[in-house]
C-alpha positions as CSV (number, residue, x, y, z in Angstrom):
1,X,104.7,124.8,151.4
2,X,104.1,122.4,148.6
3,X,103.9,124.0,145.1
4,X,102.5,122.1,142.1
5,X,103.2,123.1,138.5
6,X,99.7,122.3,137.3
7,X,96.7,120.8,139.1
8,X,93.8,119.4,137.2
9,X,90.5,119.0,139.0
10,X,88.1,116.6,137.4
11,X,84.8,117.5,138.8
12,X,84.5,121.1,140.0
13,X,81.5,120.8,142.3
14,X,81.5,121.9,145.9
15,X,84.7,120.1,147.0
16,X,86.5,120.3,143.6
17,X,85.6,124.0,143.2
18,X,86.5,124.9,146.7
19,X,89.8,123.0,146.3
20,X,90.6,125.1,143.2
21,X,89.7,128.3,145.1
22,X,91.8,127.3,148.1
23,X,94.8,126.3,146.0
24,X,94.7,129.6,144.1
25,X,94.3,131.7,147.3
26,X,97.3,130.1,148.9
27,X,99.5,130.0,145.7
28,X,99.9,126.3,145.9
29,X,99.6,125.7,142.1
30,X,101.0,127.6,139.2
31,X,98.1,126.6,137.0
32,X,94.7,125.1,137.7
33,X,92.6,123.3,135.1
34,X,89.0,122.3,135.6
35,X,87.4,119.4,133.9
36,X,83.7,118.7,133.8
37,X,80.9,117.2,131.7
38,X,78.8,120.4,131.5
39,X,80.0,123.5,129.8
40,X,77.7,125.7,132.1
41,X,79.5,124.2,135.1
42,X,82.9,125.0,133.6
43,X,81.8,128.5,132.7
44,X,80.8,129.0,136.3
45,X,84.0,127.6,137.5
46,X,86.0,130.0,135.4
47,X,83.7,132.9,136.5
48,X,84.4,132.2,140.1
49,X,88.1,131.7,139.7
50,X,88.2,128.2,140.8
51,X,90.3,127.3,137.7
52,X,92.2,129.4,135.1
53,X,91.5,127.0,132.3
54,X,88.6,124.5,131.7
55,X,87.8,121.7,129.3
56,X,85.2,119.0,128.7
57,X,88.0,116.6,127.7
58,X,89.7,114.8,130.6
59,X,92.7,113.7,128.5
60,X,93.3,117.2,127.3
61,X,92.8,118.6,130.9
62,X,95.4,116.3,132.4
63,X,98.2,116.9,130.0
64,X,101.0,118.8,131.7
65,X,99.7,118.1,135.2
66,X,101.7,116.8,138.1
67,X,98.7,116.6,140.3
68,X,95.2,115.3,139.2
69,X,92.2,115.3,141.6
70,X,89.2,113.0,141.0
71,X,86.3,115.1,142.4
72,X,83.4,113.4,140.6
73,X,81.0,110.7,142.0
74,X,83.0,107.7,143.1
75,X,81.3,105.5,140.6
76,X,83.0,107.4,137.8
77,X,86.5,107.1,139.1
78,X,87.5,103.9,137.4
79,X,86.3,104.9,134.0
80,X,88.0,108.3,134.2
81,X,91.4,106.9,135.3
82,X,91.2,104.3,132.4
83,X,90.6,107.1,130.0
84,X,93.4,109.4,131.2
85,X,96.1,106.8,132.3
86,X,97.8,106.8,128.9
87,X,98.3,110.6,128.8
88,X,99.3,111.2,132.5
89,X,102.7,113.0,132.8
90,X,105.6,110.9,134.0
91,X,105.6,111.0,137.8
92,X,102.1,112.4,138.1
93,X,100.2,112.0,141.3
94,X,96.4,111.2,141.2
95,X,94.3,111.7,144.3
96,X,90.6,111.5,145.0
97,X,88.3,113.2,147.4
98,X,85.7,110.5,147.8
99,X,84.1,109.2,151.0
100,X,85.0,105.5,150.7
101,X,88.5,104.2,150.2
102,X,89.1,100.4,150.3
103,X,87.4,99.5,147.1
104,X,88.6,102.8,145.4
105,X,92.2,102.2,146.3
106,X,92.0,98.5,145.4
107,X,90.6,99.4,142.0
108,X,92.6,102.5,141.0
109,X,96.2,101.6,142.2
110,X,96.7,98.9,139.6
111,X,95.5,101.2,136.8
112,X,98.3,103.8,137.4
113,X,101.2,103.8,134.8
114,X,104.7,103.1,136.0
115,X,106.1,106.0,137.7
116,X,102.7,107.5,138.6
117,X,101.0,107.2,142.0
118,X,97.5,107.1,143.2
119,X,96.9,108.2,146.8
120,X,93.4,107.9,148.5
121,X,92.3,111.1,150.2
122,X,89.1,112.1,152.0
123,X,88.8,115.7,153.1
124,X,86.0,115.6,155.6
125,X,84.4,118.9,154.7
126,X,81.4,120.3,152.8
127,X,77.7,120.1,153.4
128,X,74.5,118.7,152.0
129,X,74.8,121.4,149.4
130,X,76.5,120.7,146.1
131,X,77.8,122.4,143.0
132,X,80.3,125.1,142.1
133,X,78.0,127.9,143.3
134,X,78.5,126.7,146.9
135,X,82.2,126.4,146.6
136,X,84.4,128.6,148.9
137,X,88.2,128.9,149.6
138,X,88.0,128.4,153.4
139,X,86.0,125.2,153.1
140,X,88.9,123.0,154.4
141,X,90.3,125.2,157.1
142,X,90.3,123.5,160.5
143,X,88.7,120.3,159.0
144,X,90.2,116.8,159.0
145,X,91.6,115.1,155.9
146,X,92.1,111.3,156.0
147,X,94.9,110.1,153.7
148,X,95.2,106.4,153.1
149,X,98.6,105.3,151.8
150,X,99.5,101.7,151.0
151,X,102.8,99.7,150.7
152,X,102.9,101.0,147.2
153,X,102.9,104.7,148.0
154,X,106.3,106.3,147.7
155,X,107.4,108.2,150.8
156,X,108.2,111.4,148.9
157,X,104.7,111.3,147.2
158,X,103.0,110.8,150.5
159,X,104.8,113.8,152.0
160,X,103.8,116.1,149.2
161,X,100.1,115.1,149.4
162,X,100.0,115.4,153.1
163,X,101.7,118.7,153.0
164,X,99.2,120.1,150.5
165,X,96.3,119.3,152.7
166,X,98.0,120.8,155.6
167,X,98.8,123.9,153.6
168,X,95.1,124.2,153.0
169,X,94.6,124.4,156.8
170,X,93.5,120.7,157.4
171,X,94.5,118.3,160.1
172,X,95.7,115.2,158.3
173,X,95.3,111.6,159.7
174,X,96.8,108.6,158.0
175,X,95.0,105.2,158.2
176,X,94.6,102.3,156.0
177,X,91.8,102.2,153.4
178,X,90.0,99.5,155.3
179,X,90.2,101.4,158.6
180,X,88.9,104.5,156.9
181,X,85.8,102.8,155.6
182,X,85.1,101.1,159.0
183,X,85.3,104.4,160.9
184,X,83.5,106.6,158.3
185,X,80.7,104.0,158.2
186,X,80.1,105.0,162.0
187,X,80.5,108.7,161.8
188,X,79.3,109.6,158.3
189,X,77.6,106.8,156.3
190,X,75.3,105.5,159.2
191,X,74.2,109.1,160.1
192,X,73.2,109.8,156.5
193,X,71.1,106.5,156.3
194,X,69.5,107.5,159.6
195,X,68.7,111.0,158.5
196,X,67.1,109.6,155.4
197,X,65.1,107.1,157.3
198,X,63.8,109.8,159.7
199,X,62.5,111.9,156.8
200,X,60.7,108.9,155.3
201,X,59.3,108.0,158.8
202,X,57.3,111.3,159.2
203,X,53.6,110.9,158.5
204,X,51.9,113.5,156.3
205,X,49.8,114.5,159.3
206,X,52.9,115.4,161.2
207,X,54.5,117.5,158.4
208,X,52.6,120.7,159.4
209,X,54.3,120.6,162.9
210,X,57.9,120.2,161.7
211,X,60.3,122.5,163.4
212,X,64.0,123.4,163.6
213,X,64.9,120.3,165.7
214,X,63.6,118.0,162.9
215,X,65.3,120.1,160.3
216,X,68.7,120.1,162.1
217,X,68.5,116.3,162.7
218,X,67.7,115.5,159.1
219,X,69.8,118.2,157.3
220,X,72.2,115.7,155.7
221,X,69.4,113.8,154.1
222,X,69.4,116.6,151.5
223,X,72.7,115.3,150.1
224,X,73.0,114.2,146.5
225,X,71.2,110.8,146.1
226,X,73.6,109.6,143.3
227,X,76.7,110.5,145.3
228,X,75.4,108.7,148.4
229,X,74.3,105.7,146.5
230,X,77.8,105.2,145.3
231,X,79.2,105.7,148.8
232,X,76.8,103.1,150.3
233,X,77.6,100.7,147.5
234,X,81.3,100.9,147.8
235,X,81.2,100.5,151.6
236,X,78.3,98.2,151.9
237,X,79.7,95.7,154.4
238,X,81.0,98.3,156.9
239,X,77.8,100.4,156.6
240,X,75.6,97.2,157.1
241,X,77.6,96.4,160.3
242,X,77.1,99.9,161.5
243,X,73.4,99.8,160.8
244,X,73.1,96.5,162.7
245,X,74.9,97.9,165.7
246,X,72.6,100.9,165.7
247,X,69.5,98.6,165.6
248,X,70.8,96.9,168.7
249,X,71.2,100.2,170.5
250,X,67.9,101.4,169.3
251,X,66.3,98.2,170.6
252,X,67.7,98.9,174.1
253,X,66.1,102.4,174.0
254,X,62.8,101.1,172.6
255,X,62.7,98.4,175.4
256,X,63.2,101.1,178.0
257,X,60.5,103.3,176.7
258,X,58.1,100.4,176.3
259,X,58.6,99.4,180.0
260,X,58.3,103.0,181.1
261,X,61.7,102.6,182.8
262,X,62.3,106.2,183.8
263,X,65.7,105.6,185.3
264,X,67.0,103.7,182.3
265,X,65.6,106.3,179.8
266,X,67.3,109.1,181.8
267,X,70.6,107.2,182.0
268,X,70.7,106.5,178.2
269,X,69.8,110.2,177.4
270,X,72.4,111.5,179.8
271,X,75.1,109.2,178.6
272,X,74.5,110.4,175.0
273,X,74.4,114.1,176.0
274,X,77.7,113.9,178.0
275,X,79.4,112.2,175.1
276,X,78.1,114.5,172.4
277,X,79.1,117.5,174.6
278,X,82.6,116.1,175.1
279,X,83.1,115.3,171.4
280,X,81.8,118.7,170.1
281,X,83.8,120.8,172.5
282,X,87.2,119.4,171.6
């Protein structure tokens, strides 16, 4: 079990708040400090027990911490790290929980003071809901966390970071930042774009007939627009490639339906059903 002396979580929303609760429940940190930009959120963080201390000042919050977690929107990471870099403790480790990695790692690694390390992390957990009110300590159990070390990541630091996610009940996979973004574009970023498009494609006349199937298919479109804006902007090339591949596949379906090709339609639907059943039953 990996024990941290003090963990500072900057951004105590769904992921950050759940991380605080999980670390506390499993006794993985002696102290947990929450940092936010709204006092009301910090008050709720303290009330729910996701942190033992809280502050609006990130520099104050990271003093004494051997682990700092960036849990805000991705677009804020660089500004936060530039602000706190000068007050990080010697040997401190900084991780993030963002959904893109190549640009994040490329930007943040050079900002780290000598002796401190940034390690990109992406716990694939959560939902379309946001905020500390939806945080829960079991959010990470059984889920996957992708860790993206580079040639600059010390082996002992990597072991501590990986062990922490495993201690939270996660399955850890290590890939490069670039591979992470290519794969997540397919299984996360593209689906969010498609869910959003499906919502926009519904006519007002059809709204009265919406049922649970439509709601299930479009659930993730309720995700925070600012958060997802940053995800798409920081992974634009890979997401664009995934969208174009989807367009080719959709064109094949469209052609089969247009031609009333029953055999082809059934084959495409059966292929998708079999693959989804296999993937979701693992």
